Each structure stands twice: as structure tokens, then as C-alpha cells.
MDAnalysis code that builds the backbone (N, CA, C; Angstrom):
import MDAnalysis as mda
import numpy as np

u = mda.Universe.empty(732, n_residues=244, atom_resindex=np.repeat(np.arange(244), 3), trajectory=True)
u.add_TopologyAttr("name", ["N", "CA", "C"] * 244)
u.add_TopologyAttr("resid", np.arange(1, 245))
u.add_TopologyAttr("resname", ["MET", "LYS", "ASN", "ASN", "ASN", "LEU", "THR", "HIS", "ILE", "THR", "PHE", "ILE", "ALA", "LEU", "ALA", "LEU", "LEU", "MET", "VAL", "LEU", "ALA", "LYS", "CYS", "SER", "TYR", "GLU", "LYS", "ASN", "GLY", "LEU", "PRO", "PRO", "SER", "VAL", "LYS", "PRO", "VAL", "VAL", "ILE", "LYS", "ASP", "THR", "THR", "ILE", "VAL", "ILE", "ALA", "GLN", "PRO", "LYS", "GLU", "CYS", "SER", "THR", "ASP", "THR", "VAL", "TYR", "PHE", "GLU", "GLN", "THR", "ILE", "LEU", "PRO", "LEU", "MET", "VAL", "SER", "SER", "CYS", "ALA", "LYS", "SER", "GLY", "CYS", "HIS", "ASN", "ALA", "ILE", "ASP", "LYS", "LYS", "LYS", "GLY", "LEU", "ALA", "LEU", "ASP", "SER", "TYR", "ILE", "GLY", "ILE", "LYS", "ASN", "ASN", "ALA", "SER", "VAL", "SER", "ASP", "PRO", "THR", "SER", "SER", "ASN", "ILE", "TYR", "ARG", "LEU", "LEU", "ASN", "PRO", "VAL", "ALA", "GLY", "LYS", "ARG", "MET", "PRO", "PRO", "ALA", "PRO", "ALA", "PRO", "LYS", "PHE", "THR", "PRO", "GLU", "GLN", "GLU", "ASN", "LEU", "VAL", "LEU", "LYS", "TRP", "ILE", "GLN", "GLN", "GLY", "ALA", "LYS", "ASN", "ASN", "SER", "CYS", "GLU", "ASN", "ALA", "THR", "PRO", "GLU", "CYS", "GLY", "LYS", "THR", "ILE", "SER", "PHE", "LYS", "ASP", "ASP", "VAL", "LYS", "PRO", "ILE", "ILE", "ASP", "LYS", "TYR", "ASN", "CYS", "THR", "SER", "CYS", "HIS", "ASN", "ASP", "THR", "SER", "PRO", "ILE", "GLY", "GLY", "VAL", "ASN", "LEU", "SER", "THR", "HIS", "ILE", "GLY", "ILE", "ALA", "THR", "LYS", "ALA", "LYS", "ASP", "GLY", "SER", "LEU", "TYR", "GLY", "ALA", "ILE", "SER", "HIS", "GLN", "SER", "GLY", "PHE", "THR", "PRO", "MET", "PRO", "SER", "ASP", "ASN", "ILE", "LYS", "ILE", "THR", "ALA", "CYS", "GLU", "LEU", "LYS", "THR", "ILE", "LYS", "GLY", "TRP", "ILE", "ASP", "ALA", "GLY", "ALA", "LYS", "ASN", "ASP"])
u.atoms.positions = np.array([
    [0.367, -70.622, -24.337],
    [1.782, -70.200, -24.444],
    [1.875, -68.775, -24.889],
    [1.149, -68.495, -25.994],
    [1.104, -67.135, -26.519],
    [0.588, -66.130, -25.544],
    [-0.443, -66.545, -24.769],
    [-0.986, -65.664, -23.795],
    [-0.027, -65.354, -22.693],
    [0.730, -66.391, -22.305],
    [1.750, -66.160, -21.298],
    [2.791, -65.228, -21.770],
    [3.245, -65.400, -22.987],
    [4.309, -64.489, -23.550],
    [3.802, -63.010, -23.590],
    [2.480, -62.911, -24.033],
    [1.912, -61.559, -24.147],
    [1.755, -60.884, -22.746],
    [1.348, -61.659, -21.748],
    [1.325, -61.183, -20.440],
    [2.661, -60.718, -19.923],
    [3.651, -61.516, -20.257],
    [5.023, -61.289, -19.816],
    [5.551, -59.977, -20.396],
    [5.282, -59.823, -21.720],
    [5.767, -58.630, -22.436],
    [5.071, -57.336, -21.923],
    [3.707, -57.550, -21.615],
    [2.940, -56.335, -21.036],
    [3.456, -55.983, -19.692],
    [3.804, -56.954, -18.866],
    [4.285, -56.706, -17.556],
    [5.657, -55.980, -17.625],
    [6.552, -56.393, -18.518],
    [7.850, -55.796, -18.709],
    [7.672, -54.320, -19.228],
    [6.755, -54.049, -20.131],
    [6.515, -52.680, -20.595],
    [5.983, -51.790, -19.522],
    [5.081, -52.298, -18.706],
    [4.566, -51.482, -17.633],
    [5.669, -51.165, -16.607],
    [6.455, -52.156, -16.314],
    [7.582, -51.898, -15.358],
    [8.519, -50.894, -15.883],
    [8.807, -50.912, -17.243],
    [9.766, -50.015, -17.861],
    [9.204, -48.552, -17.760],
    [7.867, -48.422, -17.948],
    [7.280, -47.125, -17.930],
    [7.317, -46.573, -16.463],
    [7.136, -47.368, -15.535],
    [7.208, -46.952, -14.144],
    [8.623, -46.474, -13.756],
    [9.619, -47.255, -14.331],
    [11.041, -46.824, -14.062],
    [11.366, -45.431, -14.671],
    [10.846, -45.254, -15.910],
    [11.062, -44.024, -16.570],
    [10.411, -42.871, -15.815],
    [9.239, -43.091, -15.398],
    [8.492, -42.040, -14.654],
    [9.193, -41.725, -13.342],
    [9.707, -42.708, -12.642],
    [10.419, -42.534, -11.427],
    [11.708, -41.678, -11.682],
    [12.375, -42.040, -12.788],
    [13.625, -41.274, -13.051],
    [13.330, -39.785, -13.396],
    [12.222, -39.574, -14.118],
    [11.886, -38.197, -14.382],
    [11.429, -37.469, -13.122],
    [10.781, -38.121, -12.218],
    [10.434, -37.477, -10.909],
    [11.663, -37.143, -10.135],
    [12.570, -38.052, -10.064],
    [13.841, -37.838, -9.274],
    [14.680, -36.728, -9.915],
    [14.689, -36.674, -11.258],
    [15.436, -35.625, -11.948],
    [14.951, -34.242, -11.696],
    [13.607, -34.048, -11.801],
    [13.015, -32.729, -11.650],
    [12.561, -32.389, -10.236],
    [12.461, -33.477, -9.390],
    [11.946, -33.243, -8.063],
    [10.519, -33.194, -7.992],
    [9.784, -33.224, -9.151],
    [8.331, -33.094, -9.152],
    [7.787, -34.045, -10.266],
    [6.631, -34.691, -10.062],
    [6.126, -35.482, -11.151],
    [5.757, -34.565, -12.328],
    [5.742, -35.098, -13.591],
    [5.531, -34.271, -14.798],
    [4.327, -33.423, -14.777],
    [3.344, -33.846, -14.133],
    [2.037, -33.133, -14.141],
    [1.986, -31.961, -13.111],
    [3.024, -31.849, -12.266],
    [3.025, -30.748, -11.250],
    [4.037, -29.747, -11.653],
    [3.594, -28.501, -11.768],
    [4.482, -27.373, -12.088],
    [5.246, -26.899, -10.853],
    [6.537, -26.588, -10.961],
    [7.290, -26.067, -9.784],
    [6.764, -24.699, -9.372],
    [6.704, -24.503, -8.095],
    [6.270, -23.250, -7.477],
    [7.471, -22.390, -7.286],
    [7.400, -21.163, -7.807],
    [8.542, -20.213, -7.652],
    [8.244, -19.334, -6.437],
    [9.034, -19.342, -5.439],
    [8.814, -18.469, -4.204],
    [9.616, -17.212, -4.396],
    [8.810, -16.099, -4.379],
    [9.478, -14.790, -4.543],
    [10.052, -14.341, -3.261],
    [11.120, -13.507, -3.364],
    [11.751, -12.978, -2.174],
    [10.875, -11.890, -1.616],
    [10.456, -12.074, -0.366],
    [9.485, -11.135, 0.283],
    [10.195, -10.344, 1.326],
    [11.554, -10.267, 1.242],
    [12.279, -9.509, 2.239],
    [11.934, -8.010, 2.172],
    [11.601, -7.315, 3.258],
    [11.252, -5.932, 3.262],
    [12.552, -5.123, 3.402],
    [12.753, -4.203, 2.399],
    [13.966, -3.426, 2.420],
    [13.474, -1.968, 2.840],
    [14.014, -1.446, 3.889],
    [13.660, -0.130, 4.423],
    [14.589, 0.923, 3.706],
    [13.996, 1.847, 3.013],
    [14.831, 2.792, 2.324],
    [15.526, 3.770, 3.286],
    [16.759, 3.968, 3.006],
    [17.535, 4.843, 3.826],
    [17.316, 6.275, 3.446],
    [17.359, 7.250, 4.299],
    [17.249, 8.600, 3.921],
    [18.357, 9.052, 2.949],
    [18.055, 9.789, 1.876],
    [18.923, 10.162, 0.946],
    [19.785, 11.301, 1.499],
    [21.105, 11.331, 1.312],
    [21.979, 12.398, 1.847],
    [21.703, 13.603, 1.009],
    [21.680, 14.732, 1.694],
    [21.386, 16.001, 1.011],
    [22.407, 16.416, -0.090],
    [21.956, 16.884, -1.165],
    [22.809, 17.350, -2.286],
    [22.740, 18.900, -2.331],
    [23.766, 19.526, -2.482],
    [23.736, 21.040, -2.611],
    [23.123, 21.454, -3.904],
    [22.972, 20.549, -4.841],
    [22.390, 20.924, -6.143],
    [20.824, 20.753, -6.178],
    [20.254, 20.265, -5.060],
    [18.852, 19.938, -5.059],
    [18.170, 20.704, -3.899],
    [16.947, 21.212, -4.260],
    [16.128, 21.926, -3.287],
    [15.086, 20.843, -2.762],
    [15.040, 20.612, -1.449],
    [14.170, 19.590, -0.938],
    [12.941, 20.165, -0.283],
    [11.795, 19.578, -0.589],
    [10.515, 20.027, -0.121],
    [10.471, 20.032, 1.392],
    [10.826, 18.956, 2.033],
    [10.672, 18.719, 3.446],
    [11.576, 19.644, 4.244],
    [12.751, 19.904, 3.724],
    [13.716, 20.657, 4.466],
    [13.735, 22.154, 4.201],
    [13.216, 22.567, 3.017],
    [13.335, 23.931, 2.596],
    [11.877, 24.568, 2.241],
    [11.202, 23.974, 1.349],
    [10.003, 24.628, 0.826],
    [8.866, 24.605, 1.814],
    [8.643, 23.463, 2.499],
    [7.476, 23.420, 3.444],
    [7.700, 24.371, 4.639],
    [8.873, 24.418, 5.257],
    [9.101, 25.394, 6.296],
    [8.892, 26.840, 5.895],
    [9.377, 27.188, 4.704],
    [9.182, 28.485, 4.146],
    [7.702, 28.864, 4.011],
    [6.884, 27.951, 3.357],
    [5.549, 28.182, 3.192],
    [4.736, 28.265, 4.393],
    [4.988, 27.364, 5.269],
    [4.254, 27.300, 6.558],
    [4.490, 28.526, 7.402],
    [5.739, 28.919, 7.477],
    [6.089, 30.081, 8.368],
    [5.683, 31.418, 7.786],
    [5.578, 31.459, 6.444],
    [5.268, 32.760, 5.812],
    [3.836, 32.871, 5.239],
    [3.303, 31.725, 4.723],
    [2.011, 31.793, 4.058],
    [0.881, 31.029, 4.756],
    [1.191, 30.083, 5.518],
    [0.139, 29.257, 6.200],
    [-0.123, 29.589, 7.632],
    [0.151, 30.815, 7.971],
    [-0.067, 31.284, 9.366],
    [-1.561, 31.256, 9.699],
    [-1.872, 31.441, 10.941],
    [-3.340, 31.484, 11.328],
    [-4.051, 32.616, 10.691],
    [-5.183, 32.295, 10.079],
    [-5.937, 33.272, 9.315],
    [-5.617, 33.366, 7.862],
    [-4.614, 32.634, 7.496],
    [-4.119, 32.732, 6.095],
    [-4.373, 31.480, 5.271],
    [-3.319, 31.038, 4.600],
    [-3.433, 29.896, 3.639],
    [-3.093, 28.588, 4.265],
    [-3.859, 28.129, 5.207],
    [-3.680, 26.828, 5.857],
    [-4.916, 25.990, 5.648],
    [-4.896, 24.708, 6.044],
    [-5.940, 23.800, 5.875],
    [-7.208, 24.166, 6.569],
    [-7.108, 25.040, 7.623],
    [-8.316, 25.347, 8.430],
    [-8.967, 26.601, 7.789],
    [-8.126, 27.677, 7.576],
    [-8.716, 28.959, 7.140],
    [-8.894, 29.030, 5.620],
    [-7.920, 28.482, 4.839],
    [-7.995, 28.432, 3.414],
    [-8.394, 29.833, 2.754],
    [-7.707, 30.778, 3.195],
    [-7.929, 32.153, 2.614],
    [-7.793, 32.113, 1.104],
    [-8.807, 32.590, 0.456],
    [-8.927, 32.629, -1.021],
    [-8.760, 31.224, -1.681],
    [-9.158, 30.261, -0.852],
    [-9.201, 28.854, -1.387],
    [-7.833, 28.166, -1.334],
    [-6.847, 28.797, -0.746],
    [-5.478, 28.240, -0.803],
    [-5.011, 27.642, 0.530],
    [-4.586, 26.474, 0.441],
    [-3.957, 25.847, 1.690],
    [-2.553, 25.429, 1.377],
    [-1.586, 26.166, 1.953],
    [-0.156, 25.962, 1.542],
    [0.604, 25.373, 2.762],
    [0.036, 24.453, 3.471],
    [0.709, 23.811, 4.610],
    [0.860, 22.326, 4.374],
    [0.711, 21.928, 3.138],
    [0.952, 20.492, 2.751],
    [1.585, 20.374, 1.378],
    [2.134, 19.198, 1.087],
    [2.717, 19.052, -0.229],
    [1.610, 19.198, -1.377],
    [0.426, 18.608, -1.203],
    [-0.533, 18.623, -2.208],
    [-1.029, 20.058, -2.495],
    [-1.165, 20.838, -1.415],
    [-1.683, 22.181, -1.580],
    [-0.616, 23.073, -2.273],
    [0.701, 22.861, -1.989],
    [1.723, 23.632, -2.535],
    [1.933, 23.208, -3.958],
    [1.940, 21.850, -4.205],
    [2.190, 21.320, -5.550],
    [1.105, 21.769, -6.476],
    [-0.182, 21.923, -6.059],
    [-1.275, 22.401, -6.849],
    [-1.029, 23.791, -7.284],
    [-0.166, 24.503, -6.775],
    [0.032, 25.974, -7.069],
    [1.387, 26.127, -7.745],
    [1.975, 25.028, -8.170],
    [3.328, 25.105, -8.854],
    [3.111, 24.500, -10.246],
    [3.613, 25.286, -11.221],
    [3.537, 24.792, -12.587],
    [4.906, 24.312, -13.103],
    [5.098, 23.026, -13.196],
    [6.431, 22.508, -13.622],
    [6.752, 22.874, -15.105],
    [5.619, 22.924, -15.916],
    [5.833, 23.260, -17.308],
    [6.178, 24.689, -17.510],
    [5.780, 25.550, -16.616],
    [6.085, 27.029, -16.739],
    [6.316, 27.545, -15.347],
    [7.484, 27.283, -14.741],
    [7.732, 27.603, -13.332],
    [7.517, 29.059, -12.954],
    [7.915, 30.001, -13.824],
    [7.855, 31.410, -13.423],
    [6.361, 31.906, -13.294],
    [5.467, 31.128, -13.930],
    [4.017, 31.564, -13.863],
    [3.281, 30.840, -12.688],
    [4.013, 30.015, -11.899],
    [3.411, 29.326, -10.733],
    [2.891, 30.339, -9.759],
    [1.669, 30.047, -9.176],
    [1.123, 31.006, -8.179],
    [2.109, 31.223, -7.030],
    [2.707, 30.185, -6.480],
    [3.581, 30.308, -5.318],
    [4.800, 31.115, -5.601],
    [5.167, 31.179, -6.846],
    [6.379, 31.992, -7.240],
    [6.004, 33.403, -7.691],
    [4.894, 33.469, -8.449],
    [4.475, 34.747, -9.011],
    [4.001, 35.732, -7.885],
    [3.322, 35.177, -6.845],
    [2.879, 36.078, -5.780],
    [3.996, 36.555, -4.876],
    [5.202, 35.978, -4.949],
    [6.238, 36.472, -4.056],
    [6.799, 37.838, -4.404],
    [6.612, 38.149, -5.732],
    [7.250, 39.442, -6.195],
    [6.321, 39.993, -7.384],
    [5.001, 40.173, -7.075],
    [4.098, 40.634, -8.175],
    [4.036, 42.190, -8.219],
    [2.913, 42.632, -8.741],
    [2.706, 44.111, -8.801],
    [2.622, 44.655, -7.372],
    [2.917, 45.958, -7.262],
    [2.834, 46.573, -5.956],
    [1.577, 46.380, -5.167],
    [1.744, 46.069, -3.860],
    [0.532, 45.879, -3.055],
    [-0.120, 44.537, -3.089],
    [0.412, 43.559, -3.886],
    [-0.220, 42.294, -4.001],
    [0.748, 41.167, -3.587],
    [1.859, 41.481, -3.138],
    [2.886, 40.475, -2.830],
    [2.476, 39.669, -1.601],
    [2.952, 38.440, -1.532],
    [2.763, 37.599, -0.427],
    [4.166, 37.174, 0.182],
    [4.294, 37.100, 1.490],
    [3.230, 37.463, 2.441],
    [3.046, 39.049, 2.405],
    [1.924, 39.491, 2.728],
    [1.607, 40.920, 2.695],
    [2.313, 41.681, 3.774],
    [2.604, 42.917, 3.520],
    [3.204, 43.756, 4.545],
    [2.305, 43.868, 5.726],
    [2.737, 43.998, 6.947],
    [4.104, 44.379, 7.252],
    [5.124, 43.226, 7.348],
    [4.662, 41.940, 7.133],
    [5.566, 40.883, 7.144],
    [6.586, 41.036, 6.074],
    [7.886, 40.725, 6.449],
    [8.927, 40.857, 5.408],
    [8.771, 39.972, 4.224],
    [9.117, 40.504, 3.068],
    [8.954, 39.642, 1.809],
    [10.112, 38.671, 1.776],
    [9.932, 37.686, 0.959],
    [10.963, 36.628, 0.753],
    [12.206, 37.323, 0.228],
    [13.357, 36.869, 0.718],
    [14.597, 37.398, 0.207],
    [14.836, 36.786, -1.192],
    [15.725, 37.438, -2.018],
    [16.005, 36.911, -3.433],
    [16.451, 35.408, -3.290],
    [17.236, 35.133, -2.251],
    [17.697, 33.756, -2.124],
    [16.546, 32.772, -1.961],
    [15.570, 33.231, -1.091],
    [14.407, 32.312, -0.800],
    [13.514, 32.176, -2.101],
    [13.320, 33.288, -2.795],
    [12.573, 33.231, -4.044],
    [13.234, 32.277, -5.010],
    [14.544, 32.327, -5.174],
    [15.259, 31.437, -6.034],
    [15.131, 29.990, -5.646],
    [15.031, 29.714, -4.290],
    [14.895, 28.338, -3.829],
    [13.512, 27.788, -4.293],
    [12.492, 28.634, -4.186],
    [11.152, 28.174, -4.547],
    [11.141, 27.905, -6.080],
    [11.734, 28.811, -6.870],
    [11.690, 28.681, -8.287],
    [12.527, 27.447, -8.669],
    [13.698, 27.190, -8.058],
    [14.503, 26.054, -8.353],
    [13.813, 24.758, -8.088],
    [13.064, 24.741, -6.964],
    [12.382, 23.526, -6.559],
    [11.315, 23.194, -7.674],
    [10.593, 24.213, -8.132],
    [9.585, 23.980, -9.151],
    [10.312, 23.445, -10.462],
    [11.422, 24.124, -10.849],
    [12.140, 23.728, -12.009],
    [12.644, 22.284, -11.965],
    [12.965, 21.823, -10.740],
    [13.390, 20.513, -10.545],
    [12.284, 19.480, -10.465],
    [11.059, 19.930, -10.741],
    [9.939, 18.961, -10.759],
    [8.897, 19.055, -9.609],
    [9.154, 20.040, -8.725],
    [8.227, 20.149, -7.600],
    [7.986, 18.895, -6.906],
    [9.054, 18.173, -6.582],
    [8.932, 16.774, -6.010],
    [8.733, 16.855, -4.440],
    [8.093, 15.857, -3.986],
    [7.890, 15.690, -2.493],
    [9.131, 14.961, -1.952],
    [10.259, 15.635, -1.997],
    [11.490, 14.994, -1.637],
    [12.059, 15.410, -0.246],
    [12.922, 14.605, 0.197],
    [13.536, 14.889, 1.521],
    [14.875, 14.280, 1.548],
    [15.694, 14.744, 2.543],
    [17.112, 14.225, 2.619],
    [17.566, 14.354, 4.067],
    [18.638, 13.833, 4.315],
    [19.128, 13.833, 5.709],
    [20.712, 13.931, 5.579],
    [21.250, 15.035, 6.249],
    [22.703, 15.167, 6.262],
    [23.301, 14.278, 7.279],
    [24.471, 13.733, 6.913],
    [25.212, 12.974, 7.881],
    [25.844, 13.948, 8.871],
    [25.339, 13.895, 10.132],
    [25.890, 14.853, 11.094],
    [26.238, 14.127, 12.402],
    [27.190, 13.289, 12.389],
    [27.696, 12.541, 13.594],
    [28.226, 13.402, 14.630],
    [28.644, 14.666, 14.273],
    [29.214, 15.630, 15.268],
    [28.256, 16.759, 15.517],
    [26.972, 16.499, 15.264],
    [25.930, 17.547, 15.427],
    [25.987, 18.158, 16.773],
    [26.140, 19.512, 16.779],
    [26.170, 20.252, 18.031],
    [27.455, 20.301, 18.753],
    [28.482, 19.706, 18.209],
    [29.710, 19.672, 18.905],
    [30.328, 21.020, 19.080],
    [30.421, 21.807, 18.065],
    [30.891, 23.182, 18.119],
    [29.715, 24.064, 17.547],
    [29.409, 25.117, 18.359],
    [28.226, 25.917, 18.023],
    [28.531, 27.400, 18.124],
    [28.105, 28.134, 17.114],
    [28.259, 29.620, 17.176],
    [26.883, 30.208, 16.737],
    [26.584, 31.352, 17.252],
    [25.318, 32.004, 16.871],
    [25.277, 32.362, 15.390],
    [26.375, 32.897, 14.846],
    [26.378, 33.395, 13.455],
    [26.373, 32.175, 12.519],
    [27.146, 31.117, 12.751],
    [27.266, 29.991, 11.783],
    [26.282, 28.934, 12.050],
    [25.639, 28.758, 13.165],
    [24.831, 27.643, 13.397],
    [23.332, 27.987, 13.802],
    [23.249, 28.931, 14.794],
    [21.892, 29.229, 15.308],
    [21.137, 30.114, 14.352],
    [21.743, 31.255, 13.909],
    [21.003, 32.250, 13.080],
    [20.550, 31.508, 11.765],
    [21.338, 30.675, 11.150],
    [20.888, 30.029, 9.938],
    [19.633, 29.112, 10.119],
    [19.453, 28.624, 11.337],
    [18.254, 27.844, 11.632],
    [17.056, 28.777, 11.648],
    [17.205, 29.898, 12.345],
    [16.191, 30.909, 12.423],
    [15.754, 31.336, 10.987],
    [16.717, 31.580, 10.175],
    [16.533, 32.054, 8.736],
    [15.874, 30.933, 7.924],
    [16.289, 29.695, 8.171],
    [15.711, 28.615, 7.310],
    [14.226, 28.486, 7.523],
    [13.732, 28.617, 8.731],
    [12.306, 28.530, 9.021],
    [11.557, 29.840, 8.934],
    [12.311, 30.842, 8.437],
    [11.681, 32.185, 8.136],
    [10.952, 32.677, 9.375],
    [11.546, 32.461, 10.543],
    [10.822, 32.887, 11.851],
    [10.512, 34.377, 11.915],
    [11.330, 35.187, 11.179],
    [11.181, 36.646, 11.235],
    [9.972, 37.138, 10.464],
    [9.296, 36.262, 9.692],
    [8.114, 36.650, 8.930],
    [7.060, 36.955, 9.956],
    [7.120, 36.388, 11.068],
    [6.158, 36.745, 12.189],
    [6.836, 37.548, 13.267],
    [8.023, 37.116, 13.629],
    [8.688, 37.733, 14.786],
    [9.830, 38.697, 14.312],
    [9.381, 39.818, 13.884],
    [10.387, 40.788, 13.419],
    [10.257, 42.118, 14.163],
    [11.084, 43.022, 13.877],
    [11.111, 44.372, 14.641],
    [10.028, 45.304, 14.191],
    [9.399, 44.970, 13.072],
    [8.249, 45.861, 12.569],
    [6.905, 45.440, 13.148],
    [6.592, 44.130, 13.111],
    [5.367, 43.625, 13.566],
    [5.552, 42.310, 14.349],
    [6.208, 42.417, 15.534],
    [6.548, 41.184, 16.282],
    [5.291, 40.531, 16.913],
    [4.819, 39.467, 16.310],
    [3.702, 38.760, 16.792],
    [3.984, 38.196, 18.265],
    [3.113, 38.484, 19.177],
    [3.332, 38.048, 20.574],
    [4.417, 38.840, 21.301],
    [4.855, 39.875, 20.642],
    [5.924, 40.735, 21.237],
    [7.288, 40.009, 21.134],
    [7.383, 39.047, 20.307],
    [8.649, 38.355, 20.086],
    [9.372, 38.783, 18.838],
    [10.615, 39.254, 19.003],
    [11.375, 39.747, 17.910],
    [12.613, 38.842, 17.733],
    [12.686, 38.053, 16.711],
    [13.781, 37.098, 16.453],
    [14.655, 37.552, 15.342],
    [14.656, 38.930, 15.078],
    [15.486, 39.374, 13.985],
    [16.892, 39.800, 14.457],
    [17.097, 39.883, 15.726],
    [18.457, 40.198, 16.272],
    [18.917, 39.192, 17.294],
    [20.200, 39.246, 17.580],
    [20.719, 38.359, 18.583],
    [20.138, 38.626, 19.988],
    [19.956, 39.925, 20.308],
    [19.353, 40.254, 21.590],
    [17.940, 39.691, 21.730],
    [17.192, 39.821, 20.681],
    [15.792, 39.298, 20.698],
    [15.747, 37.774, 20.964],
    [16.645, 37.127, 20.194],
    [16.729, 35.598, 20.230],
    [17.258, 35.214, 21.583],
    [18.256, 35.835, 22.016],
    [18.878, 35.469, 23.299],
    [17.935, 35.699, 24.480],
    [17.071, 36.714, 24.367],
    [16.177, 37.021, 25.466],
    [15.189, 35.870, 25.653],
    [14.706, 35.405, 24.473],
    [13.765, 34.201, 24.561],
    [14.395, 32.906, 24.849],
    [15.755, 32.855, 24.528],
    [16.467, 31.672, 24.835],
    [16.658, 31.546, 26.336],
    [16.988, 32.617, 27.015],
    [17.328, 32.635, 28.426],
    [16.068, 32.522, 29.290],
    [14.932, 32.886, 28.815],
    [13.701, 32.725, 29.645],
    [12.977, 31.380, 29.422],
    [13.583, 30.572, 28.529],
    [13.078, 29.282, 28.306],
    [12.010, 29.099, 27.190],
    [11.484, 30.214, 26.729],
    [10.394, 30.129, 25.808],
    [10.842, 29.745, 24.433],
    [12.046, 30.014, 24.000],
    [12.474, 29.651, 22.641],
    [12.585, 28.124, 22.520],
    [13.240, 27.540, 23.521],
    [13.439, 26.020, 23.433],
    [12.062, 25.365, 23.658],
    [11.304, 25.972, 24.558],
    [9.971, 25.304, 24.842],
    [9.102, 25.265, 23.620],
    [9.168, 26.372, 22.761],
    [8.355, 26.458, 21.568],
    [8.925, 25.609, 20.439],
    [10.168, 25.523, 20.224],
    [10.723, 24.756, 19.132],
    [10.754, 23.214, 19.416],
    [10.697, 22.819, 20.708],
    [10.709, 21.479, 21.100],
    [9.289, 20.953, 21.303],
    [8.302, 21.956, 21.062],
    [6.812, 21.580, 21.210],
    [6.516, 21.013, 22.547],
    [7.081, 21.665, 23.589],
    [6.718, 21.354, 24.972],
    [5.351, 21.804, 25.377],
    [4.720, 21.119, 26.260],
    [3.439, 21.454, 26.748],
    [3.444, 22.842, 27.445],
    [2.460, 23.570, 27.142],
    [2.460, 25.035, 27.727],
    [3.058, 26.053, 26.804],
    [3.640, 25.683, 25.697],
    [4.233, 26.526, 24.737],
    [3.558, 26.459, 23.369],
    [3.402, 27.602, 22.653],
    [2.984, 27.518, 21.269],
    [3.959, 26.816, 20.395],
    [3.630, 25.695, 19.773],
    [4.640, 25.020, 18.925],
    [5.102, 25.861, 17.703],
    [6.392, 25.839, 17.577],
    [7.023, 26.593, 16.482],
    [7.982, 25.688, 15.728],
    [8.150, 25.884, 14.443],
    [7.581, 26.878, 13.531],
    [6.024, 26.759, 13.404],
    [5.453, 25.600, 13.594],
    [3.955, 25.442, 13.589],
    [3.655, 24.120, 14.273],
    [2.353, 23.962, 14.437],
    [1.940, 22.702, 15.182],
    [2.238, 21.460, 14.371],
    [2.410, 21.538, 13.070],
    [2.670, 20.394, 12.292],
    [4.094, 20.329, 11.645],
    [4.954, 21.281, 12.094],
    [6.285, 21.293, 11.653],
    [7.202, 21.446, 12.830],
    [8.163, 20.592, 12.999],
    [9.162, 20.725, 14.032],
    [10.552, 20.677, 13.471],
    [11.475, 21.450, 13.985],
    [12.793, 21.470, 13.541],
    [13.444, 20.102, 13.751],
    [14.553, 19.844, 13.036],
    [15.144, 18.555, 13.110],
    [15.774, 18.328, 14.451],
    [16.109, 17.100, 14.802],
    [16.718, 16.694, 16.019],
    [18.074, 17.354, 16.140],
    [18.773, 17.424, 15.089],
    [20.139, 18.041, 15.079],
    [20.032, 19.587, 15.337],
    [18.976, 20.196, 14.674],
    [18.847, 21.598, 14.851],
    [18.426, 21.952, 16.302],
    [17.612, 21.048, 16.863],
    [17.132, 21.183, 18.295],
    [18.349, 21.056, 19.197],
    [19.184, 20.137, 18.893],
    [20.420, 19.933, 19.754],
    [21.343, 21.136, 19.653],
    [21.457, 21.691, 18.482],
    [22.343, 22.828, 18.232],
    [21.860, 24.020, 19.021],
    [20.589, 24.308, 18.938],
    [20.028, 25.484, 19.711],
    [20.144, 25.287, 21.263],
    [19.837, 24.049, 21.584],
    [19.966, 23.709, 23.078],
    [21.354, 23.936, 23.527],
    [22.263, 23.404, 22.768],
    [23.705, 23.584, 23.124],
    [24.167, 25.053, 23.214],
    [23.630, 25.851, 22.292],
    [23.985, 27.298, 22.283],
    [23.396, 27.940, 23.502],
    [22.117, 27.612, 23.895],
    [21.537, 28.170, 25.097],
    [22.280, 27.761, 26.289],
    [22.618, 26.510, 26.424],
    [23.384, 26.009, 27.579],
    [24.690, 26.630, 27.755],
    [25.268, 27.095, 26.624],
    [26.596, 27.708, 26.714],
    [26.542, 29.229, 26.981],
    [25.259, 29.727, 27.181],
    [25.119, 31.139, 27.506],
    [24.479, 31.972, 26.454],
    [24.055, 31.402, 25.365],
    [23.378, 32.189, 24.256],
    [24.242, 33.345, 23.788],
    [25.540, 33.075, 23.562],
    [26.435, 34.192, 23.180],
    [26.268, 34.598, 21.787],
    [26.711, 35.850, 21.559],
    [26.706, 36.458, 20.172],
    [28.077, 36.129, 19.515],
    [28.331, 34.871, 19.222],
    [29.668, 34.545, 18.633],
    [29.535, 34.075, 17.149],
])
């Protein structure tokens, strides 16, 4: 009789333990010995281009075009020629010659306006304008970042004038460092409206800046003007390349 009672009590205890375990499983969704697996969000978020700020100097839009067109020309400070060990056609090469801790002592700034006869780019190429020098200095002061931006230009190319739209693009890429009235490389002078319009009308200006086959890519083989700038110049050419 005692054995039967003991067996009965043992059976009830085991049943109670099973019920408690089941309740715990149902409450947590997992047995006590299994840790829940946390699934992390793997959604890929594509960063949108930052809109340009008038207070910031951007490497991609300002510094790189200036350096490539003025300093990294063939035979000078590019990745192939590396004159005096300098290659100024990439962010790394330019950043290595910029001192964030002492911006005015940076090679790329100091050589723009040094002692007589040592400036870069060397004569007869035109020197950087005070505005361009200040842009280089300000970029270094802001941390010499590999930054970029994109202006919101939904009406890009809708209204175009030579003075307000086309000439600023020529100036931005410092095209006259090579194609000026003093030493026009390839016989191309882009320092005046007449010179620019001449190359616009014979097709060579657009062919070069759009990197078409058969033309020397400009501003360089690894830098192309933006789609908006290309559309602006194309619109100006199609409208007659006027001096307006």
C-alpha cells in the first residue's frame, strides 16, 4: 500500500514538473535551455549625396579639379611622372602635402605663392588667383577632407548665359592654366569668349569635355565635369555660343 502511494505521489510530481516546463516554454516561446536569437537589421541604406554648403570647400568639386588642371599636367605632378616625387592627381597625394595642424605651411599652399621664381604652377602658366589660393587654404583649415556634395539642380541648363554659367565652369576647372593667351597648349586659348566660342563651334570643346572618342579628355583623363555642367555648356553651344 505504501509503495502504491509513493508511486502515485511520484507520478503526480513528475506530471506537475512537465506542466510547469510547458508553461515556461509557451510563455517565452523557447525552452529554458535555448537562448533567443536576436536578428539584426541588415537593410542596406544608400547614403544620399550631401547638398553643397557655401561655407564648405569640397575636395571633389573644387580642390581636385584645381590641382589636376594646374599641377598634375603631363610631365608634372601626376601618378605617372611624379616630378620631384609629388603626385597631386588623387586625394591621398594631395592630402599628404596638406598640414591640418599648420595649414599655411602645407606644401600645396606654400608653393602657390612662395619666393620669386619658385611658385607653382611655374610661369608661363598663370598663377592661382587669390580666390583660388584661399579655397585651398580653407579646405586644409577645414580638415583636408575627402568630401563631396551635389547641388539640387532640377532646372539645370534651363537658362544659360556665357558670363553667369559657362565662364564660371571654365574658371572652376582652371582651364586657362594650360589654354591661355600667353602659352596656349595645342593652340587653344580659353581665356576669352572668342577663343572658347571658336572651339565650341568646331565641336572640339564639347568633344573634349564629354570625353568622346577622338578627343583629348578634358579637364583630364580621370576627371570629367558634372552632368549639369556638361548640359549647360551643350545648351550654350546649341544656342549659338553667344557672348551674353
